[in-house]
N, C-alpha and C positions, 0 to 999 in steps of 0.2 A: 556424279551426285551419289552421296551415301545417305541412306536413311537408317535410323536406329529405332527398334521397337523392343520394349522390355517384354520378354515372353513370360517369365515366371520368376518367382523367388523361392528358394529352398531354405527353410529354417529348421532348427533342431539343435544346432551347436549351442552350448551354453557359455562359451568363451570365444575369444578371437580365433579366426581361421587363418593359418599361416601358409598352407599349401594345398594344391589340388593336382590331380593327375587322372587322365583318361585310362581306363582299363584296356588290356589287350582285346577284350570282348567289347564289340561296339555297343554304344548306348549305356555304358556304365561309367560313373565318375566316383573317384575316391577323394575324400578331403581329410585333413588333419590339422590340429591346432593345439590350443592350450587346455583342451578338456579331456585329455587322456584316453583317446580312442581314435581309430581310423574308421571313418563312416563311408558306407556304400550307398550310392544314389542311382535311381533309374532316370536316365535322360529321355527315355521313351514315354514314361508315365509322369515325369517330373515329380518323383516321390522318393521319400526315404525308404531304403530297403532294410539295412541293419547296421549295427556297430560291428565291424569285422572282428575286432579283438581289442581287449582292454590294454592300456599302456600305463606304465608307472610315471612317465614324464611327458612333457610337450613334444609334439611331432613337428619338426621343421622341414622335413623332406619326404616325399613319396616318389617312388620310381617303379614302373612296370616295364621290364625289359621285353622287347619284341621277341617272340618265339620261345619264351620261357614261361612256365606257369607260376611266376613269382610276383609278389609285391614286396618291395623293400621299404621299410619305414625308418627314417633317420631321426634319432631322438636327441633331446636336449642333454641326456645323460652321457652321450657319446656312443651309445649302443645302436646297432642296426638290426632290426628284427626282420626275419624272412618268413613271409606268409606263403604257404603253398596252396594254390587254388584246387589242386587235385585232392589233397588230403584235408583241405578246409581247416587248416590250423597253422600256427607258428611252428616252424620246424627247426629254426636255428636263431641264435642270438650271436651276432658278430661283434666281438669286443676288442677292437684294436685302438680305439680312441678313448680318452678320458674326458674330452670336452665336447660340446654340442656338435652335431652333424648338421650341416647346412644345405648340402646338395649331394645327389647321387645320379650318375649317368652311366650308361653302358656303351661299350664299343663292340658292336655285333660281330665285326670282321675278326676280332681277336678273342671273342667269347670272354670278355672281361668287363668288370664294372669298377667305377671309380667313386670313392667316397671322400668328400671334402669336409674338413673339420675346423673348429675354432683354434685347434692346436697348431695350425699353419702347415699341416701335412695333408697329403692325399694318399689314401691306401688303395691298392689295386688288388682285385679279387678275381678268382676264376668263376665264371657263370655256370659251368657244368658241375663243378664239385663244391662250390661255395667256400673254397679254401683261400686263405690269405696268401698273396704272392709276394708283394713288396710294398714299400712305402717311399714316397718322395717328399722331401722338405721343400715346399714351395715358397713359404713366407715365414717371417718371425711372428706373424699375427694371423688373424682369422682369414679363411678362404670362404667367401660367401656363396659363390656360384660357379658352375661348370657349363661350358658348351662344347660339344663335339662337332668338328667340321663335317659337312656332308660326305666328304670322301674318307672320313675317319682317319686322317693322317695327322690331325692336330687337335689339341685340347686347349681351350682358353679358360683361365681361372681368374675370376674377379676377386680382388683382395682388399682387406680392410685398410692396408697401407696406401690405398688409392691407385695401385698399379693393376694393369691387366697383364698376366703372364701367359705366354704361349709356349706349349710343350709339344715335342715330337712324340706321337703315340707309338712309334716303332720301338724306341729305346727309352722313352720318358726322360729325354734331356731337354733343357730349356732352349728355345729358339730366340725369344725376344721378350723384353719387358716394355710395355707401352705406358709411358708416363703422360699425364695430361689432366686427369681428374684431380681435384683438390681435396676430395673426401672419399670414404670407402666406396668400392664398386659393389653394387648390390645385384646387378644383372648383366649377363653377357649372352649374345646370340649370334651365331653365324647365319648369314643369308642363305636361302635355299640353293642358290647357284654358286655359293662359296666365293663370291667376288669380294665380300666385305664382312666385317665383324662389327656388331653394335654393342656398345657398353653403356650402361646407365648407372648413375651414382647418387650417393646421398647429397652431392652438390647440385642436384636437380638437372644436370646436363646429360644429354645423349651425345655420344661421340661415334662417328663412323670411321672405321679403320680399313685401309686396303689390305687384303690378305696376302698380297704378293710383295709389295714394297714395305708394308707395315706403316705407311704414312697415314697421318690423320687427314681424311678426306673432308670431313665436315664436323662442326660442333653446333649442336642445337640446344638453345636454352629451352628445354622441353616442358618443364614443370616448375611449380613453386617450391616443392620439397622433393625428397628422395624419389628416385625412379626405382621402383621395387621389382618390376617385371617387364619383359619384352617378349612378344610372341608374333611370329610371322604367320600370315594366313596360308593355309596349305596349298591353295591354287591361285589366288588373286594377288596382284602386286602391291600388297599393303602389309604393314605391321602395326601392332598395338603396343602402347606403353601404359603402365598403371603406376600410380604414385601415392605417396603418403598424403598428397594434397587432395585426395578423394576423387580424383578425375581419371578417366581413361581417354587416351588420344589415339586416333588412327592416322597413320602417316603413309605416304607413298613409298614403296620400297625401291622404286626406280628414280624418283626425283626428290625424295626426303621432304616433301611438302606436307603440311598439316591439312588433313581433309575433314576430320570430325572430332569434336570434343564431346564426351559424355560426362556431364557434370550437373550438379544441382543448379548452378548459375545459368546453364543452357536449357533448363527446364526438364531435365531427366530425373526421374525418381530413383536416384542411384544411392550408393553407399554414403553414410555420413561419418565414416572414419577411414583410416588408411586402407587402401586397396593393395593387398599383398601379392596377389598372383592373378594373371589372366592367361587363358588358353583357348584355342579355337577347337570347336567341334563342327567341322564343315563351315557354314556361314554363321553359326552361332558362336558368340564370344561369351565365355564363362568367366566371372570375376568372383573372388573371395576376399573377405575383409575382416578387419578388427571388429566390425559391427556384428559379427556372428552370422552374417547372411551370405548366401550364394545367389548370384543373380545371373540369369541367362538372357543374353541380348541377341535379338535377331538382326543381323546386319545385312542390308541389301545394297549391292553395288550397281 
């Protein structure tokens, strides 16, 4: 039995919110979108703190690498801005891409971070020096999302050409391309135990892939429209999906069954436009949307 209670709603963005990320410091959330600034929120007080820094174009990706005092913001312009928490300012602009940045993830064991772009490449950077290392051509089209396997041996890239491409993080060579989706892949996520990989697409399907044989284990007609985000609960055997159809769904991560639907049709005072990202903060699920709102949901298992 799963119960859902809406805890609070955070408002202040004047345009759609595309992304959200928890800070390295507990109780802090960062959001970014189409209104040219990264915003800091307190999850303890459920309140706006400040606009971290102004930005000249939309923010599509935010990443806070564990163990480093940085916030990376990936922009529509192709720039990645590096905000230093110690200095409380933007210390660097990384300009390797000319087209929008859609995702940023770090590989802690290698002290590197990866930047995925609309130009079909992934650039690799040094976390210690913030220097550019190299670039790999993953696709002829947009790379929308990155997931790093829990053992940090593989990276999965979700691509606009409907493929999921798996790369070896040791030498950045391709391992496998996973065909199956019929439209762009918007979200990929390795399971916490590394047994499988989940992909979500504009085709509204969620696919479960075995990480050893790379076979398709299951296909779920999960939503009515694009699956924008997938997030595993940190301790419980569940994952959440969020969609352009304005709903959030909670699934079993051991049986892939649907356990809860958070939607207006089910009586929840939820978003009335596309939900672009979900993430867990303990048992709280945070969602951000084109409707300019952040909603915190208390989920009880």
